[in-house]
Backbone bond lengths (Angstrom), bond angles and torsions (degrees), N, CA, C in turn:
res aa  C-N    CA-C-N  psi(-1)  N-CA   C-N-CA  omega(-1)  CA-C   N-CA-C  phi
1 X - - - 1.443 - - 1.526 108.13 -
2 X 1.273 116.30 138.85 1.452 123.19 179.43 1.528 109.74 -74.61
3 X 1.311 117.55 146.55 1.471 121.43 -176.62 1.527 111.74 -60.73
4 X 1.307 117.97 -34.75 1.460 120.86 178.98 1.525 110.23 -65.50
5 X 1.325 117.20 -37.29 1.454 120.49 178.24 1.526 110.75 -65.48
6 X 1.321 117.17 -39.94 1.459 121.00 177.99 1.519 109.75 -64.80
7 X 1.309 116.21 -44.32 1.452 121.42 -178.93 1.525 110.96 -61.27
8 X 1.310 116.81 -39.91 1.459 120.60 -178.14 1.521 113.05 -77.43
9 X 1.325 117.42 -23.98 1.456 119.54 -176.22 1.522 113.81 -97.89
10 X 1.311 118.62 -18.68 1.458 120.95 -179.57 1.525 110.17 -79.22
11 X 1.322 117.43 130.30 1.465 119.16 176.97 1.530 110.29 -68.87
12 X 1.301 115.34 146.21 1.459 121.26 -179.33 1.518 108.38 -103.55
13 X 1.305 116.90 127.63 1.453 122.01 177.89 1.522 108.13 -103.62
14 X 1.319 116.22 108.64 1.457 120.19 -179.44 1.516 112.61 -83.33
15 X 1.321 117.34 -17.72 1.461 119.56 -176.17 1.523 112.49 -65.67
16 X 1.328 117.59 -29.54 1.455 119.46 -179.90 1.523 112.35 -98.28
17 X 1.310 116.03 1.76 1.457 120.54 -179.13 1.521 110.73 -71.67
18 X 1.345 117.50 138.88 1.468 118.78 176.46 1.520 112.00 -69.09
19 X 1.323 116.66 -10.46 1.461 121.15 -178.79 1.518 111.92 -101.67
20 X 1.308 117.27 11.94 1.447 122.15 -179.37 1.525 109.29 -61.42
21 X 1.319 116.73 135.89 1.459 121.63 -178.69 1.527 111.69 -91.67
22 X 1.310 117.08 -5.07 1.454 119.59 -179.92 1.530 109.52 -71.19
23 X 1.330 117.27 131.78 1.464 119.14 -179.53 1.522 111.07 -70.30
24 X 1.306 115.69 139.64 1.459 118.98 175.85 1.526 107.98 -89.78
25 X 1.312 115.94 162.96 1.457 120.70 -179.14 1.526 111.52 -61.05
26 X 1.328 117.42 -30.19 1.463 121.09 -179.70 1.525 112.01 -68.27
27 X 1.327 116.97 -20.63 1.464 120.80 -178.95 1.523 112.88 -92.80
28 X 1.312 116.82 4.26 1.458 120.39 179.70 1.521 107.98 -110.78
29 X 1.319 115.61 116.79 1.461 120.71 -179.02 1.516 111.85 -71.05
30 X 1.311 116.65 139.96 1.463 122.12 179.12 1.521 108.48 -97.72
31 X 1.321 116.55 122.60 1.453 121.04 178.04 1.515 114.17 75.82
32 X 1.347 117.31 20.93 1.462 120.59 179.30 1.521 109.21 -105.41
33 X 1.320 115.60 159.84 1.457 120.35 179.32 1.529 110.30 -74.99
34 X 1.322 116.02 164.84 1.461 120.44 176.66 1.526 110.08 -63.14
35 X 1.335 117.07 -35.57 1.463 120.96 177.14 1.523 110.69 -60.77
36 X 1.324 116.74 -44.02 1.466 120.78 179.08 1.522 110.66 -63.11
37 X 1.329 116.93 -42.51 1.462 120.23 179.41 1.524 110.89 -65.35
38 X 1.338 116.95 -38.72 1.468 120.46 177.63 1.523 111.09 -63.36
39 X 1.324 116.90 -41.04 1.465 121.09 177.85 1.522 109.55 -63.96
40 X 1.326 117.43 -46.04 1.466 121.21 178.46 1.528 110.47 -57.94
41 X 1.330 116.87 -48.84 1.460 120.97 -178.54 1.525 111.35 -59.85
42 X 1.334 116.47 -41.44 1.468 120.49 179.68 1.526 111.08 -65.45
43 X 1.322 117.38 -43.82 1.468 120.99 178.96 1.529 111.30 -66.51
44 X 1.329 116.22 -39.93 1.466 121.08 -175.85 1.523 112.69 -67.36
45 X 1.331 117.36 -16.65 1.466 119.30 176.49 1.518 111.79 -66.61
46 X 1.334 117.00 -28.85 1.472 119.63 -175.83 1.525 114.14 -122.31
47 X 1.333 117.57 -16.82 1.461 120.94 -176.59 1.530 110.07 -130.62
48 X 1.325 117.97 147.08 1.465 119.50 176.12 1.531 110.11 -71.03
49 X 1.331 115.43 119.42 1.470 121.64 -176.39 1.521 109.79 -130.14
50 X 1.344 114.12 155.79 1.459 120.11 172.08 1.520 108.03 -153.07
51 X 1.324 114.64 157.46 1.450 120.34 177.23 1.518 110.04 -87.72
52 X 1.322 117.02 138.39 1.472 124.79 169.50 1.519 105.63 -125.15
53 X 1.319 116.28 85.15 1.466 120.10 -172.10 1.518 108.11 70.28
54 X 1.338 116.34 -120.64 1.465 120.62 177.54 1.525 111.91 -100.40
55 X 1.322 116.73 6.24 1.461 122.64 179.86 1.521 109.86 -97.72
56 X 1.334 115.85 138.82 1.460 120.75 175.92 1.529 107.41 -94.45
57 X 1.319 116.52 122.41 1.469 122.00 175.77 1.516 107.73 -100.89
58 X 1.331 116.25 125.55 1.463 121.91 -177.63 1.525 108.30 -117.20
59 X 1.308 116.47 125.72 1.465 123.65 177.23 1.528 112.73 55.64
60 X 1.303 118.56 20.95 1.471 123.48 -177.50 1.526 113.04 55.13
61 X 1.329 116.67 17.47 1.471 120.49 179.33 1.514 112.89 -126.77
62 X 1.330 116.89 -15.85 1.464 120.79 -174.21 1.519 108.78 -132.94
63 X 1.326 116.40 139.03 1.460 120.99 175.02 1.525 109.42 -120.57
64 X 1.317 113.68 146.56 1.465 121.14 176.12 1.520 105.71 -126.76
65 X 1.332 115.94 115.91 1.464 121.22 -176.70 1.529 109.86 -104.66
66 X 1.343 116.78 158.15 1.467 119.01 176.74 1.518 109.70 -55.38
67 X 1.288 119.01 139.48 1.459 131.99 9.25 1.537 114.37 -89.48
68 X 1.321 117.77 27.45 1.471 124.21 171.95 1.536 112.73 61.36
69 X 1.335 114.33 43.80 1.467 119.61 177.90 1.515 112.23 -106.00
70 X 1.329 117.09 -33.29 1.461 121.01 -174.15 1.526 110.96 -126.95
71 X 1.334 113.59 157.61 1.463 121.30 178.23 1.522 109.13 -108.14
72 X 1.314 115.67 150.66 1.459 121.30 174.43 1.518 108.03 -131.83
73 X 1.320 115.62 141.40 1.458 119.91 -179.29 1.511 112.01 -88.37
74 X 1.308 115.28 150.63 1.459 121.20 175.50 1.528 108.84 -74.79
75 X 1.307 116.69 152.74 1.461 121.02 178.81 1.528 109.72 -58.60
76 X 1.305 116.13 128.64 1.460 121.25 179.82 1.513 113.80 79.04
77 X 1.346 116.66 4.51 1.464 120.66 -179.61 1.520 111.71 -80.93
78 X 1.304 114.93 171.25 1.456 122.12 -179.70 1.529 109.63 -80.88
79 X 1.344 118.96 120.98 1.458 120.54 -179.82 1.533 112.32 -63.35
80 X 1.321 116.99 -23.37 1.472 119.67 177.71 1.522 110.74 -67.48
81 X 1.331 116.71 -28.53 1.464 120.57 177.79 1.527 110.09 -66.16
82 X 1.327 117.04 -41.13 1.461 121.15 178.41 1.520 109.76 -62.95
83 X 1.321 116.58 -43.65 1.465 121.06 179.13 1.527 110.72 -62.19
84 X 1.317 116.96 -45.15 1.461 121.86 -178.69 1.528 111.25 -64.57
85 X 1.321 116.90 -47.86 1.468 120.75 -179.90 1.523 109.85 -64.15
86 X 1.330 117.75 -37.72 1.463 121.23 177.30 1.515 111.97 -60.40
87 X 1.324 116.82 -41.09 1.466 120.96 178.14 1.526 111.21 -67.04
88 X 1.326 115.93 -43.71 1.460 119.79 178.84 1.526 110.24 -64.52
89 X 1.337 117.61 -41.83 1.457 122.12 178.35 1.530 110.64 -59.12
90 X 1.329 116.98 -47.38 1.462 120.81 179.68 1.527 111.42 -61.78
91 X 1.324 116.47 -43.16 1.456 120.98 -179.87 1.531 111.17 -64.68
92 X 1.323 117.11 -44.69 1.463 120.17 -179.14 1.520 111.65 -67.87
93 X 1.330 118.04 -38.44 1.457 120.56 177.04 1.519 110.29 -64.90
94 X 1.325 116.91 -36.30 1.461 120.65 176.74 1.528 110.94 -64.26
95 X 1.338 115.92 -43.50 1.470 120.63 178.24 1.522 111.48 -61.92
96 X 1.335 116.05 -36.22 1.456 121.08 -179.25 1.528 112.16 -81.10
97 X 1.314 117.66 -5.69 1.455 121.49 -178.92 1.515 113.06 77.06
98 X 1.338 116.31 25.52 1.453 121.41 179.84 1.514 110.13 -104.14
99 X 1.337 116.83 154.76 1.456 120.49 179.22 1.494 110.86 -92.25
């Protein structure tokens, strides 16, 4: 069988794809505002993020706590990471029309 025939006949499962656009349960904040979820979604497009309760953890080095205006670095973390995440946070909030 030709490789093109195999490619065309094999079903594609997008659910297990690393490029799946469907949000996972870990990316949905529990008990957070829609604004917080929008900020998380915007950050997660370019940076590895996860929820820790109502706190957004970015790159395991930076945390953003409610009201999601400022970033704080983890102990022993790189201060450049805080600066970078702060810039991205400001830019994404601006895009979303948030202050």
